[in-house]
C-alpha positions in Angstrom: 12.4 20.4 1.3 11.9 20.4 -2.4 14.7 20.6 -4.9 15.4 24.1 -6.1 15.2 22.9 -9.7 11.6 21.7 -9.1 10.7 25.0 -7.4 12.1 27.0 -10.4 10.2 24.9 -12.9 6.9 24.8 -10.9 6.7 28.1 -9.2 2.9 28.6 -9.5 2.2 25.0 -8.3 4.4 25.5 -5.2 2.7 28.8 -4.5 -0.7 27.2 -4.8 0.3 24.4 -2.4 1.5 27.0 0.1 -1.9 28.8 -0.1 -3.8 25.6 0.4 -1.7 24.6 3.3 -2.3 28.0 4.8 1.4 29.1 4.5 2.8 32.3 3.0 3.2 32.0 -0.8 5.4 35.0 -0.9 8.2 32.8 0.5 8.4 31.2 -3.0 9.0 34.5 -4.7 11.5 35.6 -2.1 13.4 32.3 -2.4 13.6 32.5 -6.2 14.8 36.1 -6.0 17.5 35.2 -3.5 18.4 32.1 -5.5 19.0 34.3 -8.6 21.2 36.7 -6.6 23.1 33.8 -5.1 23.8 32.2 -8.4 25.0 35.5 -9.9 27.4 36.0 -6.9 28.7 32.4 -7.3 29.4 33.0 -11.0 31.2 36.3 -10.3 33.3 34.7 -7.5 34.2 31.8 -9.7 35.4 34.1 -12.5 37.4 36.2 -10.0 39.0 33.1 -8.5 40.0 32.0 -11.9 41.4 35.4 -12.7 43.3 35.4 -9.4 44.8 32.1 -10.2 45.9 33.4 -13.6 47.4 36.5 -12.1 49.3 34.4 -9.6 50.7 32.2 -12.3 51.9 35.4 -14.2 53.2 36.9 -10.9 50.9 39.9 -11.4 50.9 41.0 -7.8 48.9 44.3 -8.4 46.0 42.5 -10.2 46.0 39.7 -7.7 45.7 42.3 -4.9 42.7 44.0 -6.5 40.9 40.7 -7.1 41.5 39.8 -3.5 39.9 43.0 -2.3 36.9 42.4 -4.6 36.5 38.8 -3.3 36.7 40.2 0.2 33.5 42.1 -0.5 31.7 39.5 -2.5 32.4 36.3 -0.4 30.7 37.7 2.8 27.8 38.8 0.7 27.5 35.3 -0.8 27.6 33.8 2.7 24.7 36.0 3.8 22.7 35.1 0.7 23.4 31.4 1.2 22.0 31.7 4.8 18.9 33.5 3.5 18.5 30.9 0.8 18.8 28.0 3.2 16.3 29.5 5.7 13.7 30.1 2.9 14.2 26.6 1.5 13.1 25.2 4.9 9.8 27.1 4.6 8.7 25.7 1.2 6.0 23.1 1.5 5.9 19.6 -0.1 3.4 18.9 -2.9 0.3 17.0 -1.7 -0.9 13.9 -3.5 -3.6 14.4 -6.2 -6.3 12.8 -4.0 -5.6 14.9 -0.9 -8.7 16.9 0.0 -8.6 20.5 1.1 -10.6 19.7 4.2 -10.4 16.6 6.4 -12.5 13.7 5.1 -13.7 10.6 7.0 -13.1 7.5 4.8 -13.8 4.6 7.1 -15.3 3.4 10.4 -14.8 0.2 12.4 -16.4 -1.2 15.5 -19.7 -0.6 17.4 -19.9 2.2 19.9 -20.9 0.9 23.4 -24.5 1.4 24.4 -24.7 1.9 28.2 -27.8 1.1 30.2 -26.5 3.3 33.0 -25.1 6.9 33.1 -21.5 6.4 31.9 -18.6 8.2 33.6 -15.7 10.1 32.0 -12.2 8.8 32.4 -11.6 11.5 35.0 -14.6 10.3 37.1 -13.5 6.7 36.7 -10.0 7.6 37.5 -11.0 9.3 40.8 -13.5 6.5 41.7 -11.1 3.7 41.1 -8.0 5.5 42.3 -6.4 5.5 38.8 -5.6 9.1 37.9 -4.6 12.1 40.1 -4.6 15.4 38.3 -4.5 17.5 41.5 -1.2 16.0 42.7 0.0 16.1 39.1 -0.6 19.9 38.9 1.1 20.4 42.3 4.2 18.6 41.0 4.4 19.5 37.3 2.1 22.4 36.8 -0.7 22.8 34.2 -1.5 19.5 32.5 0.5 17.5 35.0 -0.9 14.1 36.0 -0.2 10.8 37.9 -1.3 7.4 36.7 -1.9 5.0 39.6 -2.5 1.3 40.2 -4.0 -0.5 37.1 -3.9 2.7 35.0 -0.1 2.7 35.4 0.0 -1.0 34.5 -2.4 -0.5 31.5 -0.2 2.4 30.3 2.8 0.1 30.0 0.9 -2.9 28.9 -0.6 -1.0 25.9 2.8 0.4 24.9 4.5 -3.0 25.3 1.8 -4.7 23.2 2.2 -2.1 20.5 6.0 -2.5 20.7 5.9 -6.2 20.3 3.3 -5.9 17.5 5.4 -3.6 15.4 8.5 -5.6 15.9 6.7 -8.7 14.7 6.0 -6.7 11.4 9.8 -6.6 10.8 10.6 -3.2 12.3 14.0 -2.9 14.1 13.5 -1.6 17.6 15.7 1.3 18.7 15.8 3.1 22.1 16.7 6.6 20.9 17.8 10.0 22.4 15.1 12.4 23.5 17.5 15.3 24.0 18.2 16.5 20.5 20.4 18.9 18.6 18.7 21.4 16.4 19.7 19.7 13.1 17.5 16.7 14.0 14.4 18.9 14.4 15.2 21.0 11.3 15.7 17.7 9.4 12.4 16.2 10.5 10.5 19.5 9.7 9.5 20.1 13.3 11.6 23.3 12.9 10.9 26.0 11.9 7.2 25.4 11.7 6.5 23.7 15.1 9.2 25.4 17.1 6.8 26.8 19.7 5.6 23.3 20.7 9.2 22.1 21.4 10.8 22.5 24.8 14.3 24.0 24.8 16.6 23.0 27.6 17.7 26.0 29.6 20.7 24.4 31.1 22.2 22.1 28.5 25.1 21.0 30.7 28.9 21.2 30.4 31.6 19.5 28.3 34.3 17.3 29.9 36.6 20.4 30.0 34.1 22.1 32.2 33.0 24.6 29.5 29.3 25.2 29.2 27.6 23.7 26.2 26.6 26.7 24.0 24.7 24.6 21.4 20.9 24.7 22.0 19.4 21.3 23.0 15.7 20.3 22.8 13.3 17.7 24.2 11.8 15.4 21.6 8.1 15.5 21.0 8.2 12.1 19.2 10.8 9.5 18.3 10.6 10.5 14.6 13.4 13.1 14.6 15.8 10.7 16.4 14.9 7.8 14.1 15.4 9.9 11.0 18.6 11.6 12.3 20.2 8.1 12.8 20.5 8.0 9.0 21.6 11.6 8.4 24.3 12.1 5.7 24.2 8.3 4.8 24.0 6.8 1.4 22.2 3.5 1.6 22.0 0.7 -0.9 18.8 0.2 -2.9 18.8 -3.5 -2.0 18.7 -2.6 1.7 15.5 -0.6 1.3 13.0 -0.4 2.8 14.6 0.5 6.1 12.0 -0.1 8.9 12.7 1.1 12.4 10.6 1.9 15.5 11.3 3.8 18.7 9.6 3.8 22.2 10.2 7.1 24.0 9.0 9.6 26.5 7.6 12.6 24.5 7.5 16.3 25.5 5.3 19.0 23.9 4.7 22.5 25.2 1.3 22.7 23.5 1.7 26.5 23.3 -0.8 26.7 20.4 -3.5 24.6 22.2 -4.3 26.5 25.3 -8.0 26.5 25.9 -8.4 23.2 24.0 -8.9 19.8 25.7 -7.8 21.1 29.0 -9.8 18.5 31.0 -8.2 15.2 31.7 -5.3 13.5 30.0 -6.2 14.1 26.4 -3.7 17.0 25.7 -0.7 16.8 28.1 2.9 18.0 28.2 4.5 14.5 28.5 3.5 11.1 27.4 4.9 7.9 25.9 4.7 6.8 22.3 5.8 3.9 20.0 6.6 5.4 16.6 7.5 3.8 13.3 9.6 5.2 10.5 10.1 3.8 7.0 12.7 4.8 4.4 11.9 3.5 1.0 12.9 4.1 -2.7 12.2 7.4 -4.5 8.8 6.3 -5.9 5.5 7.8 -4.9 3.6 4.7 -5.7 5.9 2.7 -3.3 5.8 5.2 -0.5 2.0 5.6 -0.7 1.8 1.8 -0.5 3.8 2.0 2.7 1.5 4.7 4.0 -1.4 2.3 3.7 0.5 -0.6 5.3 1.5 1.5 8.3 -2.0 2.7 8.9 -3.2 -0.9 8.8 -0.7 -1.9 11.5 -2.2 0.7 13.8 -5.7 -0.3 12.9 -4.9 -3.9 13.8 -4.0 -2.8 17.3 -7.2 -0.9 17.8 -9.1 -3.9 16.5 -7.2 -6.2 18.9 -8.2 -3.8 21.7 -11.9 -3.9 20.4 -11.9 -0.1 20.3 -14.3 1.6 17.7 -12.4 4.0 15.5 -12.6 6.0 12.2 -10.0 6.9 9.6 -9.6 10.5 8.5 -7.8 11.5 5.4 -6.3 14.8 6.5 -6.9 17.8 4.3 -4.3 20.2 3.1 -5.3 22.8 5.6 -4.3 20.6 8.5 -1.7 18.2 7.2 1.4 20.3 7.7 4.1 21.7 5.3 6.0 18.5 4.6 3.3 16.0 4.0 2.4 14.5 0.7 -0.5 12.4 2.2 -1.7 11.9 5.7 -4.2 9.9 7.7 -5.4 10.3 11.3 -7.0 7.4 13.3 -9.5 8.7 15.8 -10.8 6.4 18.5 -14.3 6.6 20.1 -14.3 8.4 23.5 -17.8 8.3 25.1 -17.2 11.4 27.4 -16.4 13.5 24.3 -19.4 12.1 22.5 -17.1 11.9 19.6 -13.8 10.5 18.3 -10.4 11.7 19.5 -7.2 11.5 17.5 -4.9 8.7 18.7 -2.7 8.0 15.6 -1.1 9.9 12.8 0.3 8.4 9.6 2.3 10.5 7.1 4.1 10.2 3.8 6.7 13.0 3.3 8.4 11.7 0.2 11.9 13.1 0.0 11.1 16.4 1.8 12.8 15.2 5.1 15.5 13.2 3.3 16.8 16.3 1.5 16.9 18.2 4.8 18.9 15.4 6.4 20.8 14.3 3.3 19.6 10.7 3.4 20.3 9.1 0.0 20.6 5.7 -1.6 22.5 4.2 -4.5 20.4 2.5 -7.1 21.4 -0.8 -8.8 22.3 1.3 -11.8 24.6 3.5 -9.8 22.3 6.6 -9.5 22.2 8.5 -6.2 18.7 9.5 -5.1 17.0 10.7 -1.9 14.9 8.2 0.0 11.2 8.7 0.8 10.4 9.0 4.5 7.3 8.0 6.3 6.2 7.9 9.9 3.3 6.6 11.9 2.0 6.4 15.5 2.0 2.8 16.5 0.4 3.8 19.9 0.5 6.8 22.3 -0.4 6.7 26.0 -2.0 7.8 28.2 -4.4 9.4 25.6 -5.5 5.9 24.5 -6.4 5.1 28.1 -9.3 7.5 27.8 -10.9 5.2 25.2 -10.0 2.0 27.1 -11.4 3.2 30.5 -14.5 4.8 29.1 -15.5 2.2 26.5 -15.1 -0.8 28.8 -16.7 0.6 32.0 -19.4 -1.6 33.5 -22.7 -0.9 35.4 -21.1 -2.1 38.7 -18.4 0.5 38.4 -15.7 -1.8 37.2 -13.7 -1.6 34.0 -13.0 -4.6 31.8 -9.4 -5.0 30.6 -9.1 -5.8 26.9 -8.4 -9.5 26.5 -5.1 -9.0 24.7 -3.8 -7.2 27.8 -5.1 -9.4 30.5 -2.0 -11.5 30.6 0.2 -8.5 31.0 -2.0 -7.0 33.8 -2.7 -10.2 35.6 -6.5 -9.7 35.9 -9.6 -9.3 33.8 -11.1 -6.2 35.3 -10.4 -3.2 37.4 -12.6 -3.0 40.5 -12.6 -1.7 44.0 
């Protein structure tokens, strides 16, 4: 979230940002109106409390009783206003970088698209022919968008993720195996709530406490390691000399994809569960520094795609698509022959202090000042979506599929053939 002082001083800028990010600008007006009412109530209550204290010291029981009754009306009203204020603050977007376009813009391409001298097959056709993917059994077991990876596809899945895991650790990131069952505060803090709530699975039976009492607090399945990695530092005050904090997580991810029905329904491009290696950086409150980290993180993912010899392009995401909390964002899209186009495989974002304020992640400067950190996140690698690119780009005329050289040692062979 933004600071309320910034919103008060830059009302029109924040409203303009909301419009460009396709959010409701009225939220800003509503917030500022509630903020004014809230501050007036706080002031009235503080005056009354001081008067009650004075009356108590003078043993003025009658005055004290009247003040108590008045406070009994105002305090619940303030509590209600505080809740409204808090909920509206969560809906205010971050301010985009000056160079963020309104629409998505391609800024770079790498690699040569394969030229086949035979009719190339889709990953589904290859998966059936080589006994690698079974969507029919997946749907029987898990419903719509369910799948099984088999044989070398299962091996490739883990080899790709392990390669990415080792790669990002070599860049100085601390590996963490994190929870995928989350309390609500973690998703509110990361910004996945309230905006993306429909895409998050809520657990219907959250279990019981040791006493046998049913857990009443709602619990959710994580769609990425990002909320868990960020929540690890919630309510902490770090030291400036310990920044940047660099962490990565490897998790199973769950997404209901409610808003995407009718899109990418064929194959394993858009599915309900997958695995991902995610990286998060916490750095000082400096847009220049956090933007530099945004570029570094993108390069780490590009290195992996280059290691795999997969053609890709870089998209600078426009305001219309980048989400409420982002200052600046890139997507990496990898070439997928069956789509006759690129498919998104990585997402790299700078959210400045928008998440840190929600999670209360601060640091103490060398001068003793307390500031909020800047938070960034990036997809190191997600699978099985990346398998689409690997299977389709490296298919051969004889029906086999070459395994990328950097993975051959992990798989134990050079190609998939039957």
